[in-house]
All heavy atoms as TSV, in Angstrom:
chain	resi	resn	atom	element	x	y	z
A	1	MET	N	N	7.763	81.099	-167.717
A	1	MET	CA	C	7.573	82.277	-166.910
A	1	MET	C	C	8.584	83.326	-167.356
A	1	MET	O	O	9.764	83.043	-167.482
A	1	MET	CB	C	7.791	81.885	-165.446
A	1	MET	CG	C	7.089	82.749	-164.474
A	1	MET	SD	S	7.295	82.106	-162.797
A	1	MET	CE	C	5.653	82.339	-162.249
A	2	ASN	N	N	8.116	84.538	-167.569
A	2	ASN	CA	C	9.035	85.577	-168.019
A	2	ASN	C	C	9.678	86.282	-166.813
A	2	ASN	O	O	9.296	86.074	-165.664
A	2	ASN	CB	C	8.331	86.568	-168.957
A	2	ASN	CG	C	7.200	87.316	-168.276
A	2	ASN	OD1	O	7.324	87.667	-167.111
A	2	ASN	ND2	N	6.123	87.557	-168.999
A	3	ASP	N	N	10.653	87.126	-167.109
A	3	ASP	CA	C	11.413	87.793	-166.050
A	3	ASP	C	C	10.516	88.663	-165.162
A	3	ASP	O	O	10.731	88.746	-163.953
A	3	ASP	CB	C	12.525	88.657	-166.649
A	3	ASP	CG	C	13.645	87.814	-167.233
A	3	ASP	OD1	O	13.723	86.617	-166.889
A	3	ASP	OD2	O	14.442	88.370	-168.016
A	4	ARG	N	N	9.526	89.285	-165.781
A	4	ARG	CA	C	8.624	90.158	-165.008
A	4	ARG	C	C	7.805	89.340	-164.013
A	4	ARG	O	O	7.632	89.738	-162.852
A	4	ARG	CB	C	7.717	90.910	-165.969
A	4	ARG	CG	C	6.880	91.942	-165.283
A	4	ARG	CD	C	6.110	92.729	-166.292
A	4	ARG	NE	N	5.476	93.863	-165.630
A	4	ARG	CZ	C	4.867	94.809	-166.259
A	4	ARG	NH1	N	4.818	94.806	-167.579
A	4	ARG	NH2	N	4.301	95.784	-165.608
A	5	ASP	N	N	7.293	88.201	-164.439
A	5	ASP	CA	C	6.523	87.332	-163.546
A	5	ASP	C	C	7.408	86.800	-162.412
A	5	ASP	O	O	6.968	86.715	-161.262
A	5	ASP	CB	C	5.923	86.152	-164.313
A	5	ASP	CG	C	4.815	86.577	-165.269
A	5	ASP	OD1	O	4.237	87.669	-165.053
A	5	ASP	OD2	O	4.538	85.823	-166.221
A	6	ILE	N	N	8.626	86.465	-162.723
A	6	ILE	CA	C	9.564	85.976	-161.715
A	6	ILE	C	C	9.825	87.067	-160.672
A	6	ILE	O	O	9.798	86.809	-159.459
A	6	ILE	CB	C	10.874	85.500	-162.372
A	6	ILE	CG1	C	10.613	84.226	-163.180
A	6	ILE	CG2	C	11.954	85.265	-161.329
A	6	ILE	CD1	C	11.782	83.794	-164.047
A	7	GLN	N	N	10.032	88.290	-161.135
A	7	GLN	CA	C	10.279	89.388	-160.200
A	7	GLN	C	C	9.047	89.665	-159.337
A	7	GLN	O	O	9.163	89.902	-158.139
A	7	GLN	CB	C	10.701	90.657	-160.949
A	7	GLN	CG	C	11.118	91.779	-160.025
A	7	GLN	CD	C	12.265	91.384	-159.099
A	7	GLN	OE1	O	13.251	90.795	-159.537
A	7	GLN	NE2	N	12.119	91.691	-157.819
A	8	THR	N	N	7.875	89.600	-159.949
A	8	THR	CA	C	6.636	89.806	-159.192
A	8	THR	C	C	6.497	88.741	-158.108
A	8	THR	O	O	6.161	89.045	-156.955
A	8	THR	CB	C	5.418	89.771	-160.138
A	8	THR	OG1	O	5.538	90.818	-161.096
A	8	THR	CG2	C	4.123	89.933	-159.371
A	9	ASP	N	N	6.781	87.496	-158.464
A	9	ASP	CA	C	6.714	86.413	-157.475
A	9	ASP	C	C	7.728	86.626	-156.352
A	9	ASP	O	O	7.423	86.417	-155.182
A	9	ASP	CB	C	6.947	85.052	-158.140
A	9	ASP	CG	C	5.741	84.595	-158.952
A	9	ASP	OD1	O	4.654	85.200	-158.814
A	9	ASP	OD2	O	5.885	83.625	-159.716
A	10	ARG	N	N	8.911	87.067	-156.698
A	10	ARG	CA	C	9.937	87.338	-155.681
A	10	ARG	C	C	9.496	88.477	-154.753
A	10	ARG	O	O	9.704	88.421	-153.544
A	10	ARG	CB	C	11.270	87.668	-156.338
A	10	ARG	CG	C	11.949	86.462	-156.937
A	10	ARG	CD	C	13.270	86.819	-157.544
A	10	ARG	NE	N	13.901	85.619	-158.091
A	10	ARG	CZ	C	14.831	85.612	-159.000
A	10	ARG	NH1	N	15.278	86.761	-159.498
A	10	ARG	NH2	N	15.352	84.491	-159.435
A	11	ASP	N	N	8.905	89.506	-155.340
A	11	ASP	CA	C	8.391	90.615	-154.534
A	11	ASP	C	C	7.320	90.133	-153.557
A	11	ASP	O	O	7.315	90.510	-152.384
A	11	ASP	CB	C	7.837	91.727	-155.418
A	11	ASP	CG	C	8.924	92.453	-156.215
A	11	ASP	OD1	O	10.113	92.330	-155.855
A	11	ASP	OD2	O	8.561	93.135	-157.201
A	12	TRP	N	N	6.404	89.288	-154.066
A	12	TRP	CA	C	5.367	88.752	-153.190
A	12	TRP	C	C	5.972	87.938	-152.050
A	12	TRP	O	O	5.510	88.016	-150.905
A	12	TRP	CB	C	4.378	87.893	-153.986
A	12	TRP	CG	C	3.299	88.711	-154.611
A	12	TRP	CD1	C	3.122	88.982	-155.939
A	12	TRP	CD2	C	2.243	89.393	-153.925
A	12	TRP	NE1	N	2.039	89.790	-156.122
A	12	TRP	CE2	C	1.468	90.056	-154.890
A	12	TRP	CE3	C	1.882	89.521	-152.599
A	12	TRP	CZ2	C	0.347	90.819	-154.572
A	12	TRP	CZ3	C	0.764	90.281	-152.269
A	12	TRP	CH2	C	0.028	90.914	-153.250
A	13	LEU	N	N	6.986	87.159	-152.365
A	13	LEU	CA	C	7.648	86.372	-151.313
A	13	LEU	C	C	8.265	87.272	-150.253
A	13	LEU	O	O	8.228	86.959	-149.057
A	13	LEU	CB	C	8.710	85.453	-151.921
A	13	LEU	CG	C	8.184	84.219	-152.655
A	13	LEU	CD1	C	9.337	83.485	-153.334
A	13	LEU	CD2	C	7.435	83.301	-151.705
A	14	MET	N	N	8.822	88.410	-150.662
A	14	MET	CA	C	9.395	89.355	-149.693
A	14	MET	C	C	8.298	89.930	-148.796
A	14	MET	O	O	8.476	90.044	-147.581
A	14	MET	CB	C	10.154	90.471	-150.408
A	14	MET	CG	C	11.489	90.021	-150.966
A	14	MET	SD	S	12.462	91.256	-151.888
A	14	MET	CE	C	11.784	92.810	-151.473
A	15	PHE	N	N	7.151	90.280	-149.386
A	15	PHE	CA	C	6.037	90.805	-148.599
A	15	PHE	C	C	5.537	89.753	-147.600
A	15	PHE	O	O	5.267	90.063	-146.440
A	15	PHE	CB	C	4.872	91.256	-149.491
A	15	PHE	CG	C	5.180	92.467	-150.322
A	15	PHE	CD1	C	4.873	92.471	-151.673
A	15	PHE	CD2	C	5.758	93.594	-149.765
A	15	PHE	CE1	C	5.136	93.588	-152.457
A	15	PHE	CE2	C	6.025	94.722	-150.545
A	15	PHE	CZ	C	5.716	94.713	-151.893
A	16	ILE	N	N	5.418	88.538	-148.072
A	16	ILE	CA	C	4.960	87.448	-147.213
A	16	ILE	C	C	5.951	87.219	-146.074
A	16	ILE	O	O	5.548	87.052	-144.917
A	16	ILE	CB	C	4.741	86.161	-148.047
A	16	ILE	CG1	C	3.519	86.333	-148.963
A	16	ILE	CG2	C	4.579	84.946	-147.135
A	16	ILE	CD1	C	3.360	85.236	-149.999
A	17	GLU	N	N	7.239	87.240	-146.385
A	17	GLU	CA	C	8.258	87.041	-145.363
A	17	GLU	C	C	8.178	88.137	-144.290
A	17	GLU	O	O	8.262	87.863	-143.098
A	17	GLU	CB	C	9.646	87.010	-145.991
A	17	GLU	CG	C	10.747	86.731	-144.997
A	17	GLU	CD	C	12.117	86.665	-145.646
A	17	GLU	OE1	O	12.258	87.077	-146.820
A	17	GLU	OE2	O	13.042	86.202	-144.976
A	18	ARG	N	N	7.985	89.379	-144.718
A	18	ARG	CA	C	7.850	90.482	-143.759
A	18	ARG	C	C	6.605	90.309	-142.886
A	18	ARG	O	O	6.649	90.545	-141.680
A	18	ARG	CB	C	7.789	91.826	-144.480
A	18	ARG	CG	C	9.168	92.387	-144.756
A	18	ARG	CD	C	9.069	93.789	-145.242
A	18	ARG	NE	N	8.863	93.686	-146.700
A	18	ARG	CZ	C	8.866	94.686	-147.539
A	18	ARG	NH1	N	9.034	95.907	-147.099
A	18	ARG	NH2	N	8.695	94.502	-148.817
A	19	ASP	N	N	5.504	89.874	-143.497
A	19	ASP	CA	C	4.280	89.643	-142.728
A	19	ASP	C	C	4.487	88.527	-141.707
A	19	ASP	O	O	4.038	88.630	-140.561
A	19	ASP	CB	C	3.113	89.294	-143.654
A	19	ASP	CG	C	2.613	90.488	-144.456
A	19	ASP	OD1	O	2.976	91.635	-144.109
A	19	ASP	OD2	O	1.858	90.264	-145.424
A	20	ILE	N	N	5.163	87.465	-142.116
A	20	ILE	CA	C	5.443	86.354	-141.204
A	20	ILE	C	C	6.331	86.823	-140.059
A	20	ILE	O	O	6.079	86.497	-138.891
A	20	ILE	CB	C	6.071	85.166	-141.956
A	20	ILE	CG1	C	5.024	84.507	-142.861
A	20	ILE	CG2	C	6.654	84.142	-140.975
A	20	ILE	CD1	C	5.583	83.473	-143.809
A	21	ASP	N	N	7.351	87.605	-140.355
A	21	ASP	CA	C	8.226	88.141	-139.303
A	21	ASP	C	C	7.431	89.006	-138.325
A	21	ASP	O	O	7.609	88.917	-137.111
A	21	ASP	CB	C	9.373	88.958	-139.902
A	21	ASP	CG	C	10.415	88.100	-140.597
A	21	ASP	OD1	O	10.444	86.867	-140.367
A	21	ASP	OD2	O	11.211	88.674	-141.374
A	22	GLY	N	N	6.555	89.833	-138.842
A	22	GLY	CA	C	5.713	90.673	-137.984
A	22	GLY	C	C	4.797	89.839	-137.108
A	22	GLY	O	O	4.636	90.115	-135.914
A	23	LEU	N	N	4.208	88.806	-137.690
A	23	LEU	CA	C	3.350	87.924	-136.902
A	23	LEU	C	C	4.150	87.164	-135.845
A	23	LEU	O	O	3.680	86.983	-134.721
A	23	LEU	CB	C	2.621	86.946	-137.824
A	23	LEU	CG	C	1.522	87.569	-138.681
A	23	LEU	CD1	C	1.044	86.586	-139.740
A	23	LEU	CD2	C	0.367	88.049	-137.819
A	24	ASP	N	N	5.354	86.738	-136.192
A	24	ASP	CA	C	6.210	86.062	-135.209
A	24	ASP	C	C	6.500	86.977	-134.022
A	24	ASP	O	O	6.472	86.534	-132.869
A	24	ASP	CB	C	7.525	85.600	-135.846
A	24	ASP	CG	C	7.361	84.369	-136.718
A	24	ASP	OD1	O	6.317	83.679	-136.604
A	24	ASP	OD2	O	8.281	84.099	-137.517
A	25	ARG	N	N	6.768	88.245	-134.279
A	25	ARG	CA	C	7.009	89.198	-133.189
A	25	ARG	C	C	5.758	89.370	-132.332
A	25	ARG	O	O	5.834	89.419	-131.109
A	25	ARG	CB	C	7.476	90.544	-133.741
A	25	ARG	CG	C	8.930	90.546	-134.204
A	25	ARG	CD	C	9.423	91.957	-134.507
A	25	ARG	NE	N	8.702	92.601	-135.595
A	25	ARG	CZ	C	8.962	92.415	-136.888
A	25	ARG	NH1	N	9.937	91.601	-137.254
A	25	ARG	NH2	N	8.265	93.035	-137.810
A	26	GLN	N	N	4.604	89.452	-132.969
A	26	GLN	CA	C	3.356	89.604	-132.218
A	26	GLN	C	C	3.068	88.357	-131.381
A	26	GLN	O	O	2.606	88.464	-130.237
A	26	GLN	CB	C	2.197	89.873	-133.171
A	26	GLN	CG	C	2.246	91.246	-133.792
A	26	GLN	CD	C	1.103	91.476	-134.776
A	26	GLN	OE1	O	0.186	90.677	-134.887
A	26	GLN	NE2	N	1.175	92.580	-135.496
A	27	ILE	N	N	3.338	87.195	-131.933
A	27	ILE	CA	C	3.140	85.941	-131.200
A	27	ILE	C	C	4.066	85.895	-129.993
A	27	ILE	O	O	3.652	85.527	-128.890
A	27	ILE	CB	C	3.351	84.723	-132.122
A	27	ILE	CG1	C	2.194	84.622	-133.125
A	27	ILE	CG2	C	3.496	83.432	-131.312
A	27	ILE	CD1	C	2.455	83.653	-134.268
A	28	TYR	N	N	5.328	86.266	-130.187
A	28	TYR	CA	C	6.281	86.282	-129.081
A	28	TYR	C	C	5.801	87.227	-127.981
A	28	TYR	O	O	5.790	86.878	-126.799
A	28	TYR	CB	C	7.668	86.703	-129.573
A	28	TYR	CG	C	8.652	86.876	-128.445
A	28	TYR	CD1	C	9.314	85.768	-127.929
A	28	TYR	CD2	C	8.899	88.129	-127.901
A	28	TYR	CE1	C	10.205	85.912	-126.879
A	28	TYR	CE2	C	9.786	88.280	-126.844
A	28	TYR	CZ	C	10.440	87.166	-126.344
A	28	TYR	OH	O	11.315	87.316	-125.297
A	29	HIS	N	N	5.370	88.431	-128.364
A	29	HIS	CA	C	4.901	89.413	-127.391
A	29	HIS	C	C	3.651	88.907	-126.664
A	29	HIS	O	O	3.548	89.034	-125.441
A	29	HIS	CB	C	4.614	90.753	-128.073
A	29	HIS	CG	C	4.104	91.792	-127.133
A	29	HIS	ND1	N	4.881	92.362	-126.162
A	29	HIS	CD2	C	2.870	92.331	-127.003
A	29	HIS	CE1	C	4.158	93.206	-125.463
A	29	HIS	NE2	N	2.934	93.220	-125.953
A	30	ALA	N	N	2.719	88.337	-127.394
A	30	ALA	CA	C	1.493	87.817	-126.779
A	30	ALA	C	C	1.814	86.680	-125.812
A	30	ALA	O	O	1.248	86.606	-124.717
A	30	ALA	CB	C	0.524	87.342	-127.862
A	31	THR	N	N	2.732	85.808	-126.197
A	31	THR	CA	C	3.131	84.700	-125.330
A	31	THR	C	C	3.768	85.232	-124.052
A	31	THR	O	O	3.464	84.770	-122.947
A	31	THR	CB	C	4.107	83.762	-126.074
A	31	THR	OG1	O	3.462	83.269	-127.251
A	31	THR	CG2	C	4.523	82.596	-125.209
A	32	TRP	N	N	4.637	86.227	-124.190
A	32	TRP	CA	C	5.282	86.828	-123.015
A	32	TRP	C	C	4.234	87.457	-122.103
A	32	TRP	O	O	4.261	87.284	-120.883
A	32	TRP	CB	C	6.299	87.875	-123.460
A	32	TRP	CG	C	7.034	88.499	-122.318
A	32	TRP	CD1	C	8.150	88.031	-121.704
A	32	TRP	CD2	C	6.673	89.711	-121.637
A	32	TRP	NE1	N	8.521	88.877	-120.688
A	32	TRP	CE2	C	7.634	89.917	-120.623
A	32	TRP	CE3	C	5.651	90.639	-121.789
A	32	TRP	CZ2	C	7.585	91.007	-119.766
A	32	TRP	CZ3	C	5.599	91.717	-120.927
A	32	TRP	CH2	C	6.565	91.898	-119.931
A	33	THR	N	N	3.288	88.171	-122.695
A	33	THR	CA	C	2.228	88.824	-121.917
A	33	THR	C	C	1.387	87.790	-121.173
A	33	THR	O	O	1.055	87.970	-119.997
A	33	THR	CB	C	1.336	89.684	-122.835
A	33	THR	OG1	O	2.160	90.670	-123.474
A	33	THR	CG2	C	0.230	90.364	-122.073
A	34	ILE	N	N	1.055	86.707	-121.840
A	34	ILE	CA	C	0.262	85.647	-121.212
A	34	ILE	C	C	1.025	85.044	-120.037
A	34	ILE	O	O	0.458	84.836	-118.958
A	34	ILE	CB	C	-0.125	84.567	-122.245
A	34	ILE	CG1	C	-1.166	85.121	-123.215
A	34	ILE	CG2	C	-0.624	83.300	-121.556
A	34	ILE	CD1	C	-1.396	84.258	-124.438
A	35	ARG	N	N	2.307	84.780	-120.222
A	35	ARG	CA	C	3.105	84.210	-119.122
A	35	ARG	C	C	3.158	85.161	-117.931
A	35	ARG	O	O	3.043	84.734	-116.784
A	35	ARG	CB	C	4.521	83.892	-119.603
A	35	ARG	CG	C	4.577	82.669	-120.465
A	35	ARG	CD	C	6.012	82.260	-120.750
A	35	ARG	NE	N	6.023	81.147	-121.680
A	35	ARG	CZ	C	6.735	81.102	-122.784
A	35	ARG	NH1	N	7.528	82.096	-123.109
A	35	ARG	NH2	N	6.675	80.048	-123.573
A	36	GLN	N	N	3.342	86.441	-118.209
A	36	GLN	CA	C	3.373	87.414	-117.126
A	36	GLN	C	C	2.018	87.485	-116.422
A	36	GLN	O	O	1.953	87.582	-115.198
A	36	GLN	CB	C	3.758	88.805	-117.660
A	36	GLN	CG	C	5.169	88.884	-118.193
A	36	GLN	CD	C	6.209	88.554	-117.143
A	36	GLN	OE1	O	6.098	88.921	-115.989
A	36	GLN	NE2	N	7.239	87.841	-117.539
A	37	SER	N	N	0.955	87.417	-117.186
A	37	SER	CA	C	-0.391	87.458	-116.610
A	37	SER	C	C	-0.658	86.224	-115.757
A	37	SER	O	O	-1.258	86.315	-114.685
A	37	SER	CB	C	-1.445	87.562	-117.708
A	37	SER	OG	O	-1.306	88.778	-118.401
A	38	GLN	N	N	-0.201	85.059	-116.232
A	38	GLN	CA	C	-0.382	83.831	-115.461
A	38	GLN	C	C	0.367	83.915	-114.143
A	38	GLN	O	O	-0.156	83.515	-113.096
A	38	GLN	CB	C	0.085	82.617	-116.266
A	38	GLN	CG	C	-0.865	82.239	-117.378
A	38	GLN	CD	C	-0.321	81.128	-118.260
A	38	GLN	OE1	O	0.874	80.943	-118.400
A	38	GLN	NE2	N	-1.223	80.390	-118.877
A	39	THR	N	N	1.586	84.442	-114.173
A	39	THR	CA	C	2.366	84.595	-112.953
A	39	THR	C	C	1.659	85.535	-111.987
A	39	THR	O	O	1.554	85.239	-110.791
A	39	THR	CB	C	3.779	85.121	-113.288
A	39	THR	OG1	O	4.423	84.194	-114.158
A	39	THR	CG2	C	4.618	85.308	-112.049
A	40	ALA	N	N	1.171	86.642	-112.481
A	40	ALA	CA	C	0.447	87.598	-111.637
A	40	ALA	C	C	-0.815	86.959	-111.071
A	40	ALA	O	O	-1.133	87.134	-109.894
A	40	ALA	CB	C	0.109	88.855	-112.429
A	41	LEU	N	N	-1.527	86.212	-111.884
A	41	LEU	CA	C	-2.744	85.540	-111.438
A	41	LEU	C	C	-2.433	84.523	-110.344
A	41	LEU	O	O	-3.157	84.434	-109.345
A	41	LEU	CB	C	-3.437	84.868	-112.624
A	41	LEU	CG	C	-4.722	84.111	-112.334
A	41	LEU	CD1	C	-5.773	85.053	-111.740
A	41	LEU	CD2	C	-5.240	83.475	-113.604
A	42	GLU	N	N	-1.353	83.778	-110.522
A	42	GLU	CA	C	-0.955	82.805	-109.498
A	42	GLU	C	C	-0.630	83.504	-108.183
A	42	GLU	O	O	-1.019	83.038	-107.106
A	42	GLU	CB	C	0.243	81.985	-109.980
A	42	GLU	CG	C	-0.110	81.024	-111.091
A	42	GLU	CD	C	1.112	80.437	-111.793
A	42	GLU	OE1	O	2.258	80.785	-111.426
A	42	GLU	OE2	O	0.908	79.640	-112.719
A	43	ARG	N	N	0.061	84.627	-108.244
A	43	ARG	CA	C	0.390	85.385	-107.031
A	43	ARG	C	C	-0.875	85.928	-106.359
A	43	ARG	O	O	-1.009	85.863	-105.135
A	43	ARG	CB	C	1.339	86.528	-107.358
A	43	ARG	CG	C	2.730	86.087	-107.680
A	43	ARG	CD	C	3.630	87.296	-107.905
A	43	ARG	NE	N	4.881	86.882	-108.495
A	43	ARG	CZ	C	5.564	87.601	-109.352
A	43	ARG	NH1	N	5.143	88.784	-109.716
A	43	ARG	NH2	N	6.701	87.151	-109.848
A	44	LEU	N	N	-1.767	86.479	-107.148
A	44	LEU	CA	C	-3.011	87.010	-106.593
A	44	LEU	C	C	-3.855	85.902	-105.962
A	44	LEU	O	O	-4.424	86.077	-104.879
A	44	LEU	CB	C	-3.817	87.736	-107.676
A	44	LEU	CG	C	-3.211	89.039	-108.199
A	44	LEU	CD1	C	-3.974	89.521	-109.427
A	44	LEU	CD2	C	-3.220	90.098	-107.103
A	45	SER	N	N	-3.922	84.763	-106.621
A	45	SER	CA	C	-4.687	83.635	-106.081
A	45	SER	C	C	-4.076	83.132	-104.775
A	45	SER	O	O	-4.808	82.816	-103.822
A	45	SER	CB	C	-4.742	82.489	-107.097
A	45	SER	OG	O	-5.491	82.875	-108.223
A	46	ALA	N	N	-2.743	83.071	-104.716
A	46	ALA	CA	C	-2.070	82.635	-103.491
A	46	ALA	C	C	-2.335	83.618	-102.356
A	46	ALA	O	O	-2.593	83.208	-101.211
A	46	ALA	CB	C	-0.569	82.480	-103.728
A	47	ALA	N	N	-2.301	84.906	-102.649
A	47	ALA	CA	C	-2.587	85.915	-101.627
A	47	ALA	C	C	-4.024	85.788	-101.141
A	47	ALA	O	O	-4.298	85.866	-99.937
A	47	ALA	CB	C	-2.323	87.314	-102.186
A	48	ARG	N	N	-4.945	85.596	-102.054
A	48	ARG	CA	C	-6.358	85.424	-101.685
A	48	ARG	C	C	-6.536	84.191	-100.826
A	48	ARG	O	O	-7.241	84.231	-99.797
A	48	ARG	CB	C	-7.213	85.317	-102.946
A	48	ARG	CG	C	-8.694	85.176	-102.671
A	48	ARG	CD	C	-9.477	85.067	-103.995
A	48	ARG	NE	N	-10.887	84.980	-103.772
A	48	ARG	CZ	C	-11.539	83.849	-103.521
A	48	ARG	NH1	N	-10.898	82.700	-103.476
A	48	ARG	NH2	N	-12.849	83.855	-103.329
A	49	ASP	N	N	-5.916	83.073	-101.212
A	49	ASP	CA	C	-6.015	81.838	-100.426
A	49	ASP	C	C	-5.472	82.040	-99.017
A	49	ASP	O	O	-6.044	81.548	-98.036
A	49	ASP	CB	C	-5.280	80.694	-101.124
A	49	ASP	CG	C	-5.957	80.253	-102.411
A	49	ASP	OD1	O	-7.130	80.630	-102.636
A	49	ASP	OD2	O	-5.305	79.541	-103.198
A	50	SER	N	N	-4.378	82.763	-98.913
A	50	SER	CA	C	-3.790	83.044	-97.605
A	50	SER	C	C	-4.742	83.877	-96.743
A	50	SER	O	O	-4.931	83.599	-95.549
A	50	SER	CB	C	-2.457	83.772	-97.774
A	50	SER	OG	O	-1.916	84.118	-96.523
A	51	LEU	N	N	-5.339	84.899	-97.339
A	51	LEU	CA	C	-6.293	85.723	-96.596
A	51	LEU	C	C	-7.520	84.930	-96.168
A	51	LEU	O	O	-8.022	85.093	-95.047
A	51	LEU	CB	C	-6.707	86.939	-97.432
A	51	LEU	CG	C	-5.620	87.993	-97.638
A	51	LEU	CD1	C	-6.096	89.040	-98.643
A	51	LEU	CD2	C	-5.247	88.640	-96.313
A	52	LEU	N	N	-7.995	84.064	-97.048
A	52	LEU	CA	C	-9.133	83.220	-96.686
A	52	LEU	C	C	-8.780	82.294	-95.520
A	52	LEU	O	O	-9.595	82.098	-94.600
A	52	LEU	CB	C	-9.602	82.400	-97.893
A	52	LEU	CG	C	-10.390	83.148	-98.958
A	52	LEU	CD1	C	-10.600	82.261	-100.189
A	52	LEU	CD2	C	-11.737	83.593	-98.400
A	53	ALA	N	N	-7.582	81.729	-95.526
A	53	ALA	CA	C	-7.148	80.859	-94.431
A	53	ALA	C	C	-7.059	81.639	-93.129
A	53	ALA	O	O	-7.484	81.157	-92.067
A	53	ALA	CB	C	-5.807	80.214	-94.774
A	54	GLN	N	N	-6.530	82.846	-93.187
A	54	GLN	CA	C	-6.443	83.679	-91.987
A	54	GLN	C	C	-7.830	84.022	-91.467
A	54	GLN	O	O	-8.084	83.987	-90.256
A	54	GLN	CB	C	-5.654	84.951	-92.278
A	54	GLN	CG	C	-4.185	84.728	-92.478
A	54	GLN	CD	C	-3.464	86.010	-92.875
A	54	GLN	OE1	O	-4.004	87.102	-92.753
A	54	GLN	NE2	N	-2.228	85.867	-93.345
A	55	ALA	N	N	-8.732	84.355	-92.355
A	55	ALA	CA	C	-10.103	84.684	-91.959
A	55	ALA	C	C	-10.769	83.472	-91.307
A	55	ALA	O	O	-11.464	83.610	-90.292
A	55	ALA	CB	C	-10.906	85.160	-93.175
A	56	GLN	N	N	-10.526	82.291	-91.854
A	56	GLN	CA	C	-11.119	81.081	-91.284
A	56	GLN	C	C	-10.569	80.811	-89.890
A	56	GLN	O	O	-11.316	80.431	-88.987
A	56	GLN	CB	C	-10.878	79.871	-92.197
A	56	GLN	CG	C	-11.624	78.635	-91.751
A	56	GLN	CD	C	-13.129	78.853	-91.747
A	56	GLN	OE1	O	-13.709	79.249	-92.757
A	56	GLN	NE2	N	-13.778	78.610	-90.618
A	57	GLU	N	N	-9.274	81.031	-89.692
A	57	GLU	CA	C	-8.677	80.855	-88.361
A	57	GLU	C	C	-9.324	81.805	-87.361
A	57	GLU	O	O	-9.631	81.413	-86.224
A	57	GLU	CB	C	-7.176	81.103	-88.413
A	57	GLU	CG	C	-6.386	79.992	-89.056
A	57	GLU	CD	C	-4.895	80.296	-89.108
A	57	GLU	OE1	O	-4.414	81.149	-88.321
A	57	GLU	OE2	O	-4.217	79.682	-89.941
A	58	ILE	N	N	-9.538	83.050	-87.752
A	58	ILE	CA	C	-10.159	84.038	-86.864
A	58	ILE	C	C	-11.592	83.628	-86.550
A	58	ILE	O	O	-12.030	83.668	-85.382
A	58	ILE	CB	C	-10.094	85.449	-87.484
A	58	ILE	CG1	C	-8.640	85.921	-87.543
A	58	ILE	CG2	C	-10.971	86.429	-86.709
A	58	ILE	CD1	C	-8.432	87.167	-88.387
A	59	LEU	N	N	-12.331	83.198	-87.556
A	59	LEU	CA	C	-13.707	82.752	-87.329
A	59	LEU	C	C	-13.742	81.553	-86.389
A	59	LEU	O	O	-14.608	81.468	-85.501
A	59	LEU	CB	C	-14.383	82.416	-88.666
A	59	LEU	CG	C	-14.728	83.597	-89.559
A	59	LEU	CD1	C	-15.176	83.103	-90.945
A	59	LEU	CD2	C	-15.796	84.473	-88.925
A	60	ASP	N	N	-12.826	80.625	-86.587
A	60	ASP	CA	C	-12.762	79.465	-85.711
A	60	ASP	C	C	-12.470	79.860	-84.272
A	60	ASP	O	O	-13.075	79.325	-83.333
A	60	ASP	CB	C	-11.710	78.460	-86.217
A	60	ASP	CG	C	-12.116	77.755	-87.485
A	60	ASP	OD1	O	-13.324	77.821	-87.863
A	60	ASP	OD2	O	-11.240	77.139	-88.132
A	61	ARG	N	N	-11.561	80.804	-84.070
A	61	ARG	CA	C	-11.237	81.296	-82.713
A	61	ARG	C	C	-12.460	81.948	-82.087
A	61	ARG	O	O	-12.771	81.720	-80.910
A	61	ARG	CB	C	-10.086	82.297	-82.758
A	61	ARG	CG	C	-8.731	81.681	-82.632
A	61	ARG	CD	C	-7.668	82.698	-82.210
A	61	ARG	NE	N	-7.665	83.941	-82.979
A	61	ARG	CZ	C	-6.927	84.155	-84.067
A	61	ARG	NH1	N	-6.126	83.216	-84.525
A	61	ARG	NH2	N	-6.983	85.307	-84.696
A	62	LEU	N	N	-13.148	82.749	-82.877
A	62	LEU	CA	C	-14.346	83.412	-82.364
A	62	LEU	C	C	-15.432	82.403	-81.987
A	62	LEU	O	O	-16.222	82.635	-81.060
A	62	LEU	CB	C	-14.886	84.423	-83.382
A	62	LEU	CG	C	-14.027	85.662	-83.607
A	62	LEU	CD1	C	-14.575	86.472	-84.766
A	62	LEU	CD2	C	-13.949	86.521	-82.340
A	63	ASP	N	N	-15.487	81.291	-82.711
A	63	ASP	CA	C	-16.467	80.238	-82.417
A	63	ASP	C	C	-15.988	79.302	-81.303
A	63	ASP	O	O	-16.697	78.377	-80.929
A	63	ASP	CB	C	-16.758	79.418	-83.675
A	63	ASP	CG	C	-17.612	80.164	-84.679
A	63	ASP	OD1	O	-18.255	81.157	-84.294
A	63	ASP	OD2	O	-17.624	79.756	-85.856
A	64	GLY	N	N	-14.746	79.514	-80.837
A	64	GLY	CA	C	-14.213	78.668	-79.775
A	64	GLY	C	C	-13.697	77.327	-80.252
A	64	GLY	O	O	-13.486	76.416	-79.466
A	65	LYS	N	N	-13.469	77.194	-81.549
A	65	LYS	CA	C	-12.949	75.941	-82.101
A	65	LYS	C	C	-11.433	75.945	-81.980
A	65	LYS	O	O	-10.781	76.977	-82.134
A	65	LYS	CB	C	-13.343	75.784	-83.566
A	65	LYS	CG	C	-14.815	75.668	-83.804
A	65	LYS	CD	C	-15.109	75.531	-85.298
A	65	LYS	CE	C	-16.593	75.518	-85.575
A	65	LYS	NZ	N	-16.877	75.512	-87.001
A	66	PRO	N	N	-10.850	74.776	-81.713
A	66	PRO	CA	C	-9.389	74.697	-81.683
A	66	PRO	C	C	-8.810	74.893	-83.083
A	66	PRO	O	O	-9.411	74.478	-84.068
A	66	PRO	CB	C	-9.092	73.292	-81.170
A	66	PRO	CG	C	-10.348	72.512	-81.397
A	66	PRO	CD	C	-11.481	73.508	-81.431
A	67	THR	N	N	-7.655	75.557	-83.161
A	67	THR	CA	C	-7.020	75.752	-84.457
A	67	THR	C	C	-6.018	74.641	-84.704
A	67	THR	O	O	-5.491	74.037	-83.780
A	67	THR	CB	C	-6.285	77.108	-84.509
A	67	THR	OG1	O	-5.361	77.162	-83.435
A	67	THR	CG2	C	-7.270	78.258	-84.389
A	68	ALA	N	N	-5.765	74.389	-85.958
A	68	ALA	CA	C	-4.867	73.291	-86.329
A	68	ALA	C	C	-3.416	73.691	-86.218
A	68	ALA	O	O	-3.006	74.767	-86.205
A	68	ALA	CB	C	-5.148	72.845	-87.749
């Protein structure tokens, strides 16, 4: 392998390394976004479940059923 081919290979390795670093940053950001979305989804689901339970208690009272 001549010096020019060696330099070309080194240049390609630098480009690949930069691409990998960029992808690592995107993966980190996507992972963070997913975690935040999961947390928000869990909170929204808990709020919905609470509202459904309250609605059921009101319906039960209106029907004259004892509440737990």
